[in-house]
C-alpha positions in Angstrom: 129.2 38.4 22.6 130.3 42.0 23.1 129.5 44.7 20.6 132.6 46.6 19.4 132.7 50.1 20.8 134.3 51.6 17.8 132.4 52.2 14.6 134.6 52.0 11.4 133.2 54.8 9.3 135.0 56.2 6.3 136.8 59.4 7.1 134.8 62.6 6.5 136.2 64.8 3.7 138.0 67.9 4.8 136.0 71.0 4.1 132.6 69.3 4.3 131.5 70.3 7.8 128.2 68.5 7.9 129.9 65.2 7.1 132.5 65.8 9.8 129.7 66.5 12.3 127.7 63.4 11.1 130.7 61.1 11.6 131.4 62.6 15.0 127.8 62.2 16.2 127.4 58.6 14.8 130.7 57.6 16.4 129.6 58.9 19.8 126.1 57.4 19.6 127.5 54.1 18.6 130.0 54.0 21.5 127.2 54.9 24.0 124.9 52.2 22.6 127.6 49.6 22.5 128.6 50.3 26.1 125.0 49.9 27.3 124.4 46.7 25.3 127.6 45.2 26.6 126.7 46.2 30.2 123.2 44.7 29.8 124.6 41.4 28.5 127.0 41.3 31.5 124.1 41.9 33.9 125.3 45.2 35.4 123.0 47.9 36.8 124.7 50.4 34.4 123.1 48.5 31.5 119.6 48.5 33.0 117.4 51.3 31.9 114.7 50.3 34.4 116.6 50.1 37.7 114.9 52.0 40.6 115.4 52.2 44.3 111.8 51.3 45.0 108.8 49.8 43.1 107.3 52.2 40.5 104.6 54.6 41.8 103.8 56.2 38.4 103.4 55.1 34.8 101.4 52.4 33.0 102.7 48.9 33.6 101.7 45.5 32.4 101.5 42.2 34.4 104.9 40.6 34.2 107.0 43.8 34.0 110.1 43.6 36.2 112.2 46.5 37.6 115.6 45.9 39.1 116.6 47.3 42.5 119.4 49.8 42.1 120.0 50.0 45.9 120.0 46.4 47.2 120.7 45.8 50.9 120.5 42.8 53.2 117.3 42.9 55.2 115.5 40.7 57.7 116.5 39.1 61.0 119.3 36.6 61.6 118.6 33.3 60.0 116.1 34.7 57.5 118.0 37.6 55.9 117.2 38.5 52.2 118.0 41.0 49.5 115.2 42.6 47.4 116.6 42.2 43.9 113.7 44.0 42.3 109.9 44.1 41.9 107.5 42.4 39.5 104.1 43.7 38.4 101.4 41.2 39.2 98.4 43.2 38.1 98.4 45.7 35.2 97.6 49.3 35.9 98.8 52.8 36.7 101.2 52.1 38.4 100.1 48.5 38.7 100.5 46.1 41.7 104.1 45.3 42.5 105.6 42.6 44.7 109.2 42.2 45.9 111.5 39.8 44.3 113.5 38.5 47.2 116.6 36.4 47.3 117.6 34.6 50.6 121.2 35.2 51.7 121.6 32.3 54.1 122.5 34.7 56.9 
């Protein structure tokens, strides 16, 4: 289910600047949130707020946390190539212990 990207607010009254500004800010905020929710539900990197090009090296993480790979590439040798689709934390800590989540490509 997609979230509508337009928010149907009542029109701000002319001559009431703070209401006009409020309506404008709410409309913009809603459109941005709807775009991210829709992208997340469709599985796009744009929707992921935790996509990185490498496993985290800073921050506090818990066992089971997953970070998506924002720069996937086919790796390995012929007959056993794979793509790192992300990393999963297997031991909590700062930054925790991370392992690659690999997907074989069949190449």
